[in-house]
C-alpha positions in Angstrom: 6.1 -7.3 26.7 8.3 -8.8 23.9 9.5 -6.5 21.2 7.6 -7.4 18.0 10.0 -5.5 15.8 12.7 -8.1 16.5 12.2 -11.0 14.1 13.4 -14.5 14.7 16.1 -16.0 12.5 14.9 -18.1 9.6 14.8 -21.8 10.5 16.5 -24.1 8.0 16.1 -27.9 8.2 19.4 -29.5 7.0 19.0 -33.1 6.0 22.1 -35.2 5.4 23.5 -38.5 6.7 27.1 -37.2 6.6 27.2 -35.9 10.1 30.6 -34.2 10.0 29.7 -32.2 6.9 26.2 -31.3 8.0 27.4 -30.1 11.4 29.9 -27.9 9.7 27.4 -26.5 7.3 24.9 -25.9 10.2 27.7 -24.1 12.1 28.3 -21.8 9.1 24.6 -21.1 8.6 24.2 -20.2 12.2 27.2 -17.8 12.0 25.3 -16.2 9.1 22.2 -15.7 11.2 20.1 -18.7 10.4 18.6 -21.0 13.0 19.4 -24.6 11.9 18.0 -28.0 12.8 19.7 -31.2 11.6 18.0 -34.5 10.5 20.3 -37.4 9.8 17.9 -39.2 7.5 14.6 -38.9 5.7 12.5 -40.4 8.5 13.9 -37.8 11.0 13.2 -35.0 8.5 9.6 -36.1 8.0 9.1 -36.5 11.7 10.5 -32.9 12.2 8.2 -31.6 9.4 5.2 -33.1 11.2 5.5 -30.6 14.1 5.5 -26.9 14.5 7.0 -24.5 14.0 7.7 -25.6 10.4 11.1 -24.8 9.0 11.3 -21.8 6.7 13.5 -23.7 4.2 15.0 -27.2 3.6 18.5 -28.1 2.4 18.5 -31.8 1.7 20.7 -34.5 0.2 19.0 -36.4 -2.6 19.8 -39.8 -1.2 19.0 -40.3 2.4 18.0 -43.4 4.4 14.4 -44.2 5.0 13.0 -41.4 2.8 14.8 -39.7 0.0 15.0 -36.0 -0.9 12.0 -36.3 -3.2 9.8 -37.8 -0.4 11.0 -35.1 2.1 10.2 -32.4 -0.5 6.7 -33.8 -1.1 5.9 -34.0 2.6 7.3 -30.5 3.2 5.3 -29.0 0.3 2.1 -30.7 1.6 2.7 -28.7 4.8 3.7 -25.5 3.1 3.4 -25.4 -0.7 5.9 -22.5 -1.1 8.6 -23.8 1.2 12.0 -23.2 -0.4 13.8 -26.5 -1.0 17.4 -26.9 -2.1 19.0 -30.2 -3.0 22.7 -30.5 -2.2 24.0 -33.8 -3.6 27.0 -35.7 -4.8 24.7 -37.5 -7.2 23.2 -34.8 -9.5 22.7 -37.3 -12.3 20.1 -39.0 -10.1 18.0 -35.8 -9.8 14.8 -35.7 -11.9 13.0 -32.4 -11.7 9.6 -34.0 -12.6 9.8 -36.1 -9.4 9.5 -32.9 -7.4 6.2 -31.6 -8.9 5.5 -28.1 -10.1 8.2 -26.2 -8.2 11.5 -28.1 -8.6 14.3 -27.2 -6.2 17.7 -25.8 -7.2 20.4 -28.4 -7.2 23.9 -27.7 -5.7 26.5 -30.3 -6.5 28.8 -31.3 -3.6 31.2 -30.0 -2.6 28.8 -27.0 -2.2 29.8 -23.4 -2.9 28.7 -22.3 0.6 28.5 -18.5 -0.3 26.1 -19.3 -3.2 24.0 -21.6 -1.0 23.8 -19.0 1.7 22.9 -16.2 -0.8 20.3 -18.5 -2.4 18.7 -19.2 0.9 18.6 -15.6 1.9 17.0 -14.6 -1.4 14.4 -17.4 -1.3 13.4 -16.5 2.2 13.3 -12.8 1.4 11.4 -13.2 -1.9 9.5 -16.4 -1.4 11.0 -18.1 -4.5 14.3 -19.8 -5.3 16.4 -17.6 -7.5 18.9 -18.9 -10.0 22.2 -18.8 -8.2 25.8 -19.0 -9.1 27.0 -22.5 -8.1 23.5 -23.9 -8.4 22.0 -25.6 -11.4 18.6 -25.0 -12.8 16.7 -28.3 -12.5 17.0 -30.4 -15.7 13.9 -30.7 -17.9 12.1 -34.1 -17.7 14.0 -36.7 -19.6 17.2 -34.6 -19.6 20.2 -36.4 -18.1 23.2 -34.5 -16.7 26.3 -36.5 -16.1 29.4 -35.0 -14.5 32.9 -36.4 -14.4 33.3 -37.6 -10.8 36.5 -39.1 -9.5 35.9 -42.7 -8.2 37.7 -45.0 -5.8 38.9 -48.5 -6.8 35.4 -50.0 -6.2 33.7 -47.4 -8.4 32.2 -45.3 -5.5 32.2 -41.5 -6.2 34.8 -39.5 -4.3 34.4 -35.9 -3.2 36.9 -33.4 -4.6 38.6 -33.4 -1.1 38.8 -37.2 -1.1 40.2 -37.2 -4.6 42.9 -34.7 -3.6 43.8 -36.8 -0.5 43.9 -40.0 -2.7 46.3 -38.3 -5.1 48.6 -37.2 -2.3 
């Protein structure tokens, strides 16, 4: 008979089309005791959310192919209205809290402060609500626009801080 006092690790669905980054984050989350599944785009995330067991939390990029972070969030919350959702994005200025409904997710700007993300996930899964975390932003009010200074390449595409450092070298 299985030991019912042993709990399973919390399952996190990580949605991001940057495979190298998402694999590394998944590895770090696993090292910290989470179970992690990866979805490379919004369609894969929605397909995963359509079956059981449901993830305990979602960490998603805002801009994903086939369905964006907002659509993923709506589908997840239709399945579990209190599922913790965290948006980790390089495009925080495209985030609109009103698009997510009553319970807007926290937003982490890439590159993500991993320790803050991990601690936020742990607190959300323990308490059932997303706390305000260091490294995360409280969702902007409807109509509020937050612009950040983001380094850009010659064509105007945003660079990560790591890419900007490599470009300077």
